[in-house]
N, C-alpha and C positions, 0 to 999 in steps of 0.2 A: 417488596414485590414489584414497585414501580421500576426499580433499577433492573430487575430481571426482564421486564418487558422492553425497556429501553435497549438493554444488550442484546435481546433476541432481535429486535428491529434492525439495529445496527448491523448485527451478523447477517441477517437475511439479505439486506440491502446490499452490503459489501459482496456477499456471495453471488447474488444475481449479476451485479455489475462486473465482477471478476470473470464470471462464466460467459458473460455476453461479450466483453470488450477486451478480455485478457489483461486487465489491469491489476496491479497489486492492490489488495484491500486496504492498504494504509492510506491511500488517497481518500477513501471514504470513511475509514475507521478512525483515523486520528482526529479529523475535525469533529466528527461526531461525538467521540469521547470527550473532547474539550467542551464543546458547546452544549451537548445534550446530557452528558453524564457529569460534567463539572470537574473533569480531571485537569491536572497540570499538563502542559506540553510534554515534559519528560515522561510523566506517568502514562499519557496516551501512547506515546511512541514505543515505550517499553512494553505495554500491554499489547499493542498492535504486533510487534515483533514476536512476543512470547506466544500469542495465539496462532501465529502463522507458521511456526517452526515445523510441526508435523503435518497438519492438514492442508497445507498450502496449495490448494487447487488439485488434489489428487484425482478427484472424479472428473473435474473439467479437463485435466491433462489426459486422462484416459479416453475421454470422448474425442479430444483432438487427435490423439494417437490412432485411434480406431478409424478416423476419417482421413488419415495420412497427412495430417497438418501439424505434426510435431517433429522438429528437427532434434534428434536426440543428441547428436554430436554438439550442436550449438548450445543445447540446454545444459549439458554436463559441464561444458567449458565455462559457460556464464555463471553456473551454480558455484563452481569453485571460486571464481573471481568474486562472486557476490558474497560469499562467506568471509573472505579476506577483507573485502571493502566494508562489509557489515561491522566487522570487528573495529576497524579504524574509524568508520562513521560514527559508531556509538561512542568511542572515546571522545571524538570532537563534539558531538552533540551534548554530552554531559559536562563538557567544559564551558559551554556557552550559557549565557543568561537566558531564562525561559522566554522573555519577551523578544529578545533577539532571534531566537530559535523559531518562535512562532511566526515572526515577520518573514524570515527566510523561507519557511515552509510555504507560506502564502504566496510569496514572490515566485517561488518555483512552480507551484501550481498555476499561477496566472500566466507565466511565460509559456508553459507547456499548452495550456488552453488556448491562448491567443495563436500560437503557432498552428495548432491543429484546426482552429476555426478558419484561419486565413490561408492555409496552405493551398487550398484550391484556387485561390484568386491569382497566385503567382506562377501558375504552370504554363 
């Protein structure tokens, strides 16, 4: 039962952030599954990808479409490239040691976070 509550909390938080900021749920879901649910990095990433295949923001995308804020052409082109990149990215990920992968994931999130935080200072 505790696992179910943790999974519901992770899903709700990731869904809210995805809808608010347009971020992929993996930024929230992967660390939460590792640190709150005790999954390995590979298991958390696989679970994150698996859960997002069908419902990846369908309702959020619909809201953005209705308000005229969805570029369908860009979305379709990126989606095709995303599928191809996802295939190769998963191959690379599964070939890496879990500790190395976890560090790389953290470094990526840190770089993106710092860039977003300080982007206003260099305009």
